[in-house]
C-alpha positions in Angstrom: -44.8 -18.4 -34.8 -46.7 -15.1 -34.4 -44.9 -11.9 -35.4 -43.0 -10.2 -32.5 -44.1 -6.7 -31.9 -40.3 -5.5 -31.7 -37.7 -7.0 -34.1 -35.1 -6.8 -31.2 -37.3 -9.3 -29.3 -37.1 -11.7 -32.1 -33.4 -11.4 -32.1 -33.3 -11.8 -28.4 -35.5 -15.0 -28.3 -34.6 -16.8 -31.4 -36.9 -19.8 -32.5 -35.4 -22.5 -30.2 -33.7 -20.4 -27.6 -33.4 -21.9 -24.0 -34.1 -19.0 -21.8 -32.2 -18.2 -18.6 -33.2 -16.1 -15.7 -30.3 -13.6 -16.2 -32.4 -11.6 -18.7 -35.3 -11.0 -16.4 -35.9 -7.4 -15.1 -38.8 -5.1 -14.3 -39.7 -1.5 -14.8 -42.7 0.5 -13.5 -45.6 0.8 -15.9 -46.1 3.9 -17.9 -49.1 5.6 -19.6 -47.1 5.1 -22.9 -47.2 1.3 -22.1 -51.0 1.1 -22.0 -51.6 0.4 -25.8 -49.3 -2.7 -25.2 -51.4 -3.8 -22.2 -54.6 -3.4 -24.4 -53.1 -5.7 -26.9 -52.1 -8.3 -24.4 -55.5 -8.2 -22.8 -57.1 -9.1 -26.2 -54.6 -12.1 -26.7 -56.6 -15.5 -26.1 -54.0 -16.8 -23.6 -54.4 -13.7 -21.4 -58.1 -13.2 -21.8 -58.6 -16.8 -20.7 -57.6 -15.9 -17.1 -57.8 -12.1 -17.1 -61.4 -12.1 -18.4 -62.6 -9.4 -16.2 -60.2 -6.7 -17.8 -61.7 -4.3 -20.2 -60.0 -4.3 -23.6 -61.0 -0.9 -24.8 -58.6 1.9 -24.6 -60.8 3.7 -22.1 -61.2 0.8 -19.9 -57.5 0.1 -19.7 -56.7 3.7 -18.9 -59.4 3.8 -16.2 -57.9 0.6 -14.5 -54.2 1.5 -14.9 -53.7 5.2 -14.8 -54.6 5.3 -11.1 -51.9 2.7 -10.4 -49.3 4.5 -12.5 -50.2 7.9 -10.9 -50.2 6.3 -7.4 -53.9 7.1 -6.6 -54.4 3.3 -5.8 -52.2 1.0 -3.7 -51.4 -1.2 -6.6 -47.8 -1.1 -7.9 -47.8 -2.0 -11.6 -44.6 -3.2 -13.5 -43.8 -4.6 -16.9 -41.8 -7.8 -17.0 -38.7 -7.4 -19.1 -36.5 -10.1 -20.8 -33.3 -8.7 -22.2 -34.9 -5.1 -21.7 -37.9 -5.9 -23.9 -41.5 -6.0 -22.4 -42.9 -9.6 -22.3 -45.6 -9.4 -19.5 -47.2 -7.6 -16.5 -46.9 -8.0 -12.8 -48.4 -6.2 -9.9 -48.0 -6.1 -6.2 -50.5 -4.6 -3.6 -51.2 -4.8 0.1 -53.9 -7.4 0.8 -55.3 -5.1 3.6 -56.3 -2.4 0.9 -59.5 -4.2 0.5 -61.3 -5.0 3.6 -63.4 -7.9 2.2 -60.6 -9.7 0.5 -58.4 -9.2 3.6 -61.0 -11.0 5.7 -61.2 -13.8 3.2 -57.4 -14.2 2.9 -56.8 -13.7 6.7 -53.2 -13.3 6.6 -51.5 -10.5 8.6 -48.6 -8.5 7.0 -49.3 -9.8 3.4 -49.1 -8.5 0.0 -50.7 -10.0 -3.1 -49.2 -10.4 -6.6 -50.7 -11.0 -9.9 -48.9 -11.5 -13.5 -49.2 -12.7 -16.9 -46.8 -13.2 -19.8 -48.1 -11.3 -22.7 -45.8 -12.3 -25.5 -46.5 -15.8 -26.6 -43.1 -16.6 -27.5 -42.2 -16.5 -23.9 -44.8 -18.9 -22.7 -43.8 -22.3 -21.5 -40.1 -21.4 -21.4 -39.7 -22.0 -17.7 -39.5 -18.4 -16.8 -42.3 -18.0 -14.4 -40.6 -19.4 -11.3 -37.7 -17.2 -11.9 -39.8 -14.0 -12.6 -41.6 -14.6 -9.4 -38.3 -15.1 -7.3 -36.7 -12.0 -8.8 -39.8 -9.8 -8.1 -40.1 -11.2 -4.6 -36.4 -10.1 -3.9 -36.5 -6.8 -5.6 -40.0 -5.6 -4.9 -42.1 -7.5 -2.5 -39.9 -8.6 0.4 -37.7 -5.3 -0.1 -40.5 -3.8 1.9 -39.9 -4.7 5.6 -43.5 -4.5 6.5 -44.3 -7.6 4.3 -44.0 -10.8 6.0 -46.0 -13.1 3.6 -46.7 -13.0 -0.2 -50.1 -14.4 -1.5 -51.0 -15.3 -5.0 -54.5 -16.6 -6.0 -54.8 -18.4 -9.4 -58.0 -20.0 -10.3 -58.0 -23.8 -9.3 -58.2 -24.8 -13.1 -54.9 -22.8 -14.0 -52.8 -25.7 -13.5 -49.9 -24.5 -15.4 -49.6 -21.3 -13.2 -50.1 -23.4 -10.1 -47.0 -25.6 -11.0 -45.0 -22.6 -11.8 -45.7 -21.0 -8.5 -45.0 -24.2 -6.7 -41.6 -24.2 -8.2 -41.1 -20.7 -7.1 -41.8 -21.9 -3.5 -45.4 -21.0 -3.0 -47.7 -23.5 -1.1 -51.4 -23.9 -1.3 -53.3 -23.0 2.0 -57.0 -22.6 1.2 -59.7 -21.8 -1.4 -61.9 -18.8 -1.2 -64.7 -17.5 -3.3 -64.6 -13.5 -3.7 -68.2 -12.5 -4.2 -67.2 -10.2 -7.2 -65.4 -13.0 -8.9 -67.0 -15.7 -11.1 -64.2 -18.4 -10.1 -62.7 -19.2 -6.7 -59.1 -18.4 -6.0 -56.7 -21.3 -5.1 -54.6 -19.3 -2.5 -51.0 -19.9 -2.3 -48.4 -18.2 0.0 -44.8 -17.8 0.9 -43.3 -16.2 4.0 -40.3 -14.1 4.1 -38.5 -16.7 6.1 -39.3 -19.5 3.5 -38.2 -17.2 0.8 -34.9 -16.4 2.4 -34.0 -19.9 3.3 -35.0 -21.5 -0.1 -32.4 -20.9 -2.6 -33.7 -23.7 -5.0 -34.8 -21.2 -7.5 -32.5 -18.4 -8.8 
């Protein structure tokens, strides 16, 4: 097992811990978190799907400081487990990019992207609970948002299963011109979220 960055994290997880959803939380990304983001982007399991992200200090700062400072309409958060950072999640209005909005073609929608950065938390069943908690606390807390959209690559079957468990359903595949792989678009409406309590 790789060494955890924080000893408190090792104590919180344990070697064979069964992880529950009660420990999940979020906080806004800070400039002081960017070295951690840089480390995560270099991890093979993150780089496999977030390969367009730069991994140098300057590249990470150029991408994420505008989000942190509110100069871009992307709202960045760390995913916490028992108060320790384990990954990253962001939400943004689909309408902020005209070309992407045309391809998605869903009114009143926000998009989300996420990854778990700490390998000790992979494949522990947290993905669906993270999504449900984030939808409740950050996405659908905005009354203007009627639909949430997420777009994994079609080959990312583990993510797709997790998103399905959270309640997302496939509706179409698109090819964004600037991206090397297509997006397997999945969505959930506010009504679907509010009436489906199968994941807590």
